[in-house]
C-alpha positions in Angstrom: 82.9 91.1 98.8 85.2 94.0 98.0 88.0 94.3 95.4 90.7 93.1 97.9 88.7 89.9 98.5 88.3 89.4 94.8 92.0 89.8 94.2 92.8 87.3 97.0 90.3 84.8 95.7 91.9 85.0 92.2 95.4 84.6 93.6 94.3 81.5 95.7 92.6 80.0 92.6 95.9 80.5 90.7 97.8 78.6 93.5 99.6 81.7 94.8 100.5 81.1 98.5 102.9 84.0 99.2 102.7 87.8 98.5 105.3 90.5 99.1 104.8 94.2 99.3 105.3 97.4 101.3 102.4 98.2 103.6 101.0 101.6 102.9 97.6 103.3 102.7 96.5 102.1 99.3 97.3 98.4 99.8 96.2 98.0 103.4 92.8 96.5 102.5 94.5 94.0 100.2 97.1 93.0 102.8 94.3 92.6 105.4 92.4 90.4 103.0 95.5 88.3 102.4 96.1 88.0 106.2 92.5 87.0 107.1 91.5 85.1 104.0 88.4 85.7 101.9 85.1 86.2 103.6 82.3 83.9 102.4 79.5 86.5 102.7 78.6 88.5 99.6 
């Protein structure tokens, strides 16, 4: 699990279903984790 997966897991637990942002270098891992969902392997 990486930081992006952790952020997505916390957002899902809080009931957040939509996220908005501008894709750029620093947020691409987060946007990819949001797109694919959180991996179950640690």
